[in-house]
C-alpha positions in Angstrom: 119.6 35.0 161.5 121.8 36.8 164.2 123.5 34.5 166.6 122.1 36.1 169.6 118.5 35.3 168.5 119.3 31.8 167.8 120.4 31.3 171.5 116.9 32.8 172.7 113.6 30.9 173.1 111.0 31.2 170.3 108.9 33.3 172.5 111.8 35.6 173.3 112.9 35.8 169.5 109.2 36.8 168.5 109.0 39.5 171.1 112.4 41.0 169.9 111.2 40.9 166.3 107.9 42.8 167.4 109.9 45.4 169.1 112.3 45.9 166.3 109.1 46.1 163.9 107.5 48.8 166.3 110.7 50.8 166.5 110.9 50.8 162.5 107.4 51.7 162.1 108.0 54.6 164.6 111.1 55.9 162.7 110.0 55.4 159.1 107.4 58.4 159.0 107.4 60.8 156.2 106.7 63.6 158.7 109.9 63.0 160.2 111.9 62.3 157.1 114.6 64.8 155.6 115.9 64.5 152.2 119.4 65.8 151.8 121.5 66.0 148.6 119.1 63.5 146.9 116.1 63.3 144.4 112.6 62.3 145.1 111.3 60.5 142.0 107.6 60.5 141.3 106.7 58.2 138.1 104.1 56.4 136.2 101.1 58.6 137.2 102.3 58.9 141.0 101.6 62.2 142.8 102.1 64.3 145.8 98.7 65.5 147.2 98.3 68.1 150.1 94.9 68.0 151.9 93.4 71.2 153.9 93.9 71.0 157.8 90.4 72.3 157.9 88.7 69.7 155.8 90.7 66.5 155.4 88.6 65.8 152.0 89.6 69.0 150.4 92.7 69.1 148.0 94.9 72.2 148.1 97.9 71.0 146.0 98.9 68.4 143.6 102.2 67.6 142.1 102.2 64.9 139.6 99.1 63.1 138.2 96.6 65.9 138.0 93.7 63.4 136.8 93.3 64.7 133.3 94.8 61.9 131.0 95.1 62.2 127.1 93.3 60.1 124.6 95.4 57.0 125.3 94.9 57.2 129.0 98.4 58.5 129.7 98.3 60.5 133.0 99.0 64.2 132.7 102.1 65.0 135.0 101.7 68.7 136.3 100.8 70.9 139.1 97.6 72.3 140.8 97.2 74.8 143.7 93.6 75.5 144.9 92.2 77.9 147.4 91.7 76.4 150.9 88.0 77.5 150.9 84.7 75.5 150.9 84.6 76.2 147.0 88.2 74.7 146.6 88.6 77.2 143.5 91.6 76.5 141.2 94.3 79.2 141.8 97.4 78.3 139.8 98.2 75.4 137.4 100.5 73.9 135.0 98.5 71.7 132.9 96.7 71.3 129.7 93.3 72.3 130.6 91.2 71.8 127.6 90.0 68.4 126.3 92.4 66.7 124.0 92.0 63.9 121.6 95.6 63.1 120.7 98.9 62.1 122.4 100.6 63.8 125.0 100.1 67.4 126.2 101.4 69.6 123.4 99.6 72.8 124.8 100.4 72.5 128.4 100.8 75.9 129.9 101.1 77.9 133.3 98.2 79.9 134.4 96.7 81.8 137.3 92.8 81.8 137.8 90.4 84.1 139.7 87.8 82.7 142.0 85.3 82.8 139.1 87.6 80.4 137.3 88.7 83.0 134.8 92.3 82.8 133.4 94.0 86.3 134.7 97.7 85.4 133.8 98.8 82.8 131.5 101.7 81.8 129.2 100.8 81.5 125.4 100.6 77.8 124.7 99.9 78.0 120.9 102.7 79.9 119.8 105.1 78.9 122.7 106.0 82.7 123.0 105.1 85.3 125.7 101.9 85.9 127.4 98.2 85.0 126.4 96.7 87.0 129.3 96.3 89.5 130.4 95.2 91.3 127.3 96.6 94.7 127.3 95.4 98.0 125.7 97.8 99.7 123.3 97.7 103.5 123.3 98.2 105.0 119.7 99.1 108.8 119.2 99.1 111.3 116.2 102.5 111.6 114.4 103.8 113.9 111.7 103.6 117.7 111.1 100.3 118.3 112.2 99.0 118.0 115.6 95.9 116.1 114.5 96.2 112.8 112.6 95.6 113.8 109.0 97.7 114.5 106.0 97.3 115.6 102.3 100.5 113.9 101.3 100.6 111.7 98.1 103.6 109.6 99.7 103.2 107.3 102.8 102.8 109.2 106.1 102.5 108.1 109.7 99.1 109.1 111.2 99.1 106.6 114.1 102.2 105.2 116.0 102.9 103.1 118.9 105.7 100.8 120.6 104.3 97.5 121.2 105.7 95.2 124.0 107.8 92.3 122.2 106.4 89.5 124.6 102.9 89.2 123.3 102.1 87.0 120.3 99.4 89.0 118.4 98.0 92.7 117.9 94.4 93.2 117.4 93.6 96.6 115.6 90.5 98.4 114.3 91.2 101.7 112.7 88.7 104.5 111.4 89.8 106.0 108.2 88.2 109.0 106.2 88.9 110.9 103.0 87.5 114.5 103.5 85.8 116.7 101.0 87.1 119.9 99.7 85.1 122.2 97.5 82.6 119.2 96.8 85.4 117.0 95.7 86.0 113.8 97.7 89.4 112.8 98.7 90.6 109.0 98.2 94.0 107.1 99.3 95.6 104.1 100.7 96.2 102.7 103.9 98.9 100.3 105.3 100.0 99.0 108.7 103.8 98.9 108.9 105.7 97.0 111.6 109.3 97.7 112.5 109.4 100.5 109.8 110.0 97.7 107.3 107.2 95.0 107.0 103.6 95.7 105.7 101.3 93.5 107.4 98.0 94.8 106.2 96.8 97.4 103.4 93.9 98.6 101.6 92.2 101.4 99.7 90.3 104.4 101.3 87.2 105.2 99.0 86.7 108.6 97.9 83.2 108.7 99.0 83.4 111.1 102.3 82.3 107.9 104.5 84.4 106.6 107.4 85.4 103.0 107.0 86.8 100.5 109.8 89.2 97.9 108.7 90.5 95.5 111.2 93.8 93.4 111.4 95.1 90.9 113.4 98.8 91.0 113.3 101.2 88.0 114.2 103.9 89.6 116.5 106.1 86.7 117.0 108.7 87.5 114.4 109.7 90.4 116.7 109.2 88.4 119.9 111.5 89.4 122.6 110.7 89.8 126.4 111.6 93.4 127.5 111.8 94.7 124.1 109.4 96.8 121.8 108.6 97.2 118.2 107.2 100.2 116.4 103.8 99.9 114.6 102.4 102.5 112.4 99.3 103.3 110.7 100.3 105.0 107.3 98.2 106.8 104.8 98.7 108.4 101.5 96.4 110.6 99.3 95.8 109.2 95.6 92.7 111.5 94.7 90.9 114.8 95.4 91.3 118.4 95.4 95.0 119.7 95.3 94.5 123.1 96.8 92.6 124.5 99.6 91.9 122.3 102.8 93.4 122.5 106.2 96.8 123.1 105.1 96.3 124.6 101.5 97.4 121.6 100.0 94.0 119.9 99.0 92.1 117.0 100.5 93.3 114.9 103.4 93.1 111.6 104.8 92.4 111.1 108.4 92.6 108.5 110.8 91.3 107.5 114.4 92.2 104.4 116.5 89.0 102.5 117.3 90.8 99.8 119.2 94.3 98.4 119.9 94.6 95.0 121.9 97.5 92.7 122.6 96.3 89.1 122.7 97.4 85.6 122.9 97.3 83.0 120.1 
């Protein structure tokens, strides 16, 4: 105890301690605290929670324990931002959103939500590469000698090609294929999907029955992953049967192709 306190009466000493306690209470407010060149640590399920000025019961931001533990009860440390509206919709989050029966949070991701609760922008948490949303349409165009996507060649020819952004995990395709008919003779062939001009990711036979077929493929694009890059994807065909003269170009039957759908999606 300081010497000057020992020289005071008990009543004066109590009054001095009360004064100092009041001063400490006034100055030790978080609202007036400045952290310079230091680190504020939040551990063991702690968190910072920001409440609405309009409604003090409404949470608009959480950093730390977001209240979604794993199966062992371990707190999930993350980030949530909510709209300061009566509905208090989730706006932005770093979290593992789905139910999880295991340990830890292996697919914790970053996502933005609309007011209806739909994810509109998110990282792909399964592959760990690129974006899961938004899903982006991929336009394809005809290629080769003829303006329209058809060929009578018996070797592999590009009919539909596109440059695919390298930052999305998967490419979903649905293609229409048809062997035409020349002088009553049906045309048959083969098709394949070629990525980066070297890798066949799907293939099949085009029956000689003068009927459209619609094969689909879900292509893993992660081997060519690279933000800001692109990779060439081609739908190739070759004729294997049918007339060898006549037809559109005089070389016999042709294989035709049309793109039914192309979509970049997450894992």
